[in-house]
N, C-alpha and C positions, 0 to 999 in steps of 0.2 A: 163581624159585619153588623152594623147597627140596623134598627128596624126600618129606617128609611131606605137604606141600601137594599135590604131584603125585598122590599116592595118594588124595587126598580129592576130586579134581575130579569124579569119576564120581558123587559123592553130593551135589554142589551143585545145589540146586533151590529154587524158591520157588513159592508159589501166586500165580496171577494173579487179582486180585480187583477190578479197576477197573470192571468192567461188561461186558456182552455186546453183541453186534451181531445184530439180528433182521431177517429178510427184510422185514417190514412197514415198517421204517425206511429201507430202501434206496431212493435215487433211481433213476430210469430211466437216467441218465447217470452213469458212474463219476467223471467229472471234478468233478461237483457234490460228491460225497462226498470226493474227494481234496482239493478246495479247503477244505472244511469241516475236515477233519482237519489240513491244513497250517496253517490259521488257529489251530486249537486248540494245535498244537505251538508256534507263535510266541507265543501268549498265555500258554502254560505256562512260557515262558522256557527251552525246551530249547536247549542249545548247538547251533549250526549246524543249525537245523531243515530247511534246504534241502539238506543234505548227502545225497548218494545214492551208493550203490555202483553203478558202471557196469561191466557185463561185456561183453566182446567176445571173439572167437575168432580165432586166427591160421590160416594156411593148412594147418597140420597138425592143426587141430581142438583145439588147446590153449586152454582158456579163460584169460582174464586179468581181474582186477578192480582197480578203483581208486576212490577217493572223489573226486567232482566235485560242484560246486554247481549246483543247478537255478537258472536265471536268469529263466525266464518260463514260464508255462503258460496256455494258452487252448484254444479249441475245435479249433485246428489242431494241437495237440500240446505237447510239452515241449521246452525249449531249454537248451542248455549251450554253453560256448565252450572252445576249446582251441588248442594249437599244431597246425597241420596237418601238421607233420613228426613228430608224436609216434607212439608205438607204437599207441595206440588209433585214431588217424586212419588209419594204414596198414592196420590190420586192418579198419576200417569201409569202406575203399576196396575191399577184397577181398570183404567180407561185410557188408552194411549192416544185418544183424539185430543187435539189441541188447537187453539186459536191464538194468533199473534196480531197485534196492531202497532204500526209505526205512525205516531202522531206528529208529523212535520208541519206544525201549525204556521210557522213563520213563512213557509213556502205554500201555504194553503193546500196542503196535500195530506192524504192518509193512504196507507196500504194495509189491507187486511189479508192474512194468510190463514188458510184452513189446511190441516193435515194430520198426520199421526207420527208418533215418535218411536225411535229405537235407541237403546243405550249405545254409547260409543265404546270402542274397544279400550282395554287398559292402556295399550300402547299410545293411542290417540290422546287419551286423557293425561297420561304421564308427560307426553311431549308438551302439551299446553301448560300443565301445572308448573313445570320447571321453567317455562318462559315468563311466568308471572313475577312481579317484584317479591323479594324475600318476605316482606311484611305481609303481603297478601297470602303467601303460602302458609305462614304461621296463622293468619286469621282463619284460614280454612280449617285448621286443626282446633281452633278455640271454640267455635260456635256449633252447638247441636241445634241446627236451624229449626225454627218453629216451636222449640220446646220452651216451657215457662222458666223464667229465671227471676230471682228475687231483686236484683239490682244490677246496674251497669258495672259496678265495681267487680262483680263476679267475672265478667268477661275481661276487664282490664287486668285483673290479677292473674287470670289464666294466660293471657297474652304474654305478660312479663315472665311468667314461669316458663312458658314454652320458648320464648325468645332466648332465655338463658340456656335451656336444654339443647336447643338447636344452634348454639353459637358457632359451632364448628361443623364443617362439612355440608353435604347436601341434605335438604329437608325431604324426608320420605313422603310419598303420596299417601294421604289418608285412605283407608279402605272404604270409607263412607262418602267419598267425594268423586263425582263423575260428570258425565255430560250426555247430551241427547242430540241426535240428528233428526230433523223434522223432514219427512217426506211430504212434499207439497201436493195437495189435491186440487186446490183452487187459490186464486189470488184476486183481490179487487183493488183497483186503483181509483182513487177519488181526487179530483182536482176541483177546487172551489171556483164558482162562476158567478157572474153578476145576476142580481135579482133572484138568487137562490136556484139558478139553473145550472147546477153543478154537473160536471162530467164524471160519470162512473162507468168503468169497464170491468167486466167479470171474466176472468180466464178460468176455464175448467178443463181438467184432463179429458182428452178424447182420443183413446188409443195411444199412439206414439206421439201425438201432437196435442194441441190445445184448441178448444172452442172458445170464441170470444163473443160476448154479448154486451151491448150497451144497456145500462139500467137507468130507469127514471130516477131523478134526484130525490 
């Protein structure tokens, strides 16, 4: 970005005109609305509609974010998979609290999720692992996620080596690969509105149900 463009970014804005979100339209359970919005994101042809920003915190309180794909959602929570030796996994071992953000910009929507994680059982992980494309299974073996490497060629060489090794038969599940289920404590739904009068609704667990508050934009 050149200097002129940098000077202009403070003036970049647009109106949000796709529609509002009204309390009368809210279901009692936030997952009902989430699944509706996710289906609409898929039907609208958004690239990577299941992509979510995953935020964790290290032992010094430094937040980290990265994009991860949501792989399952139901009444028990939301699920994603990762290398258990990764930075995020080490941070979640120290502090299981997590934040997710689904940025569906083209629909002028965001969903934020706050909760805590627990590791999935080996049976759940194995079932998903063997449903992945074979090359993705090999890729899980190749990368010691978040570790320093000297060059991309190191990864490519290891991939070819393991592709040859696992040429026949089922690829075993790596012991360092797993998944997490997020127990949801709260969810916020954001729908863009004209004149910056956005609609925000915050669901928070309240006993067996949910308390719903409208938030100022």
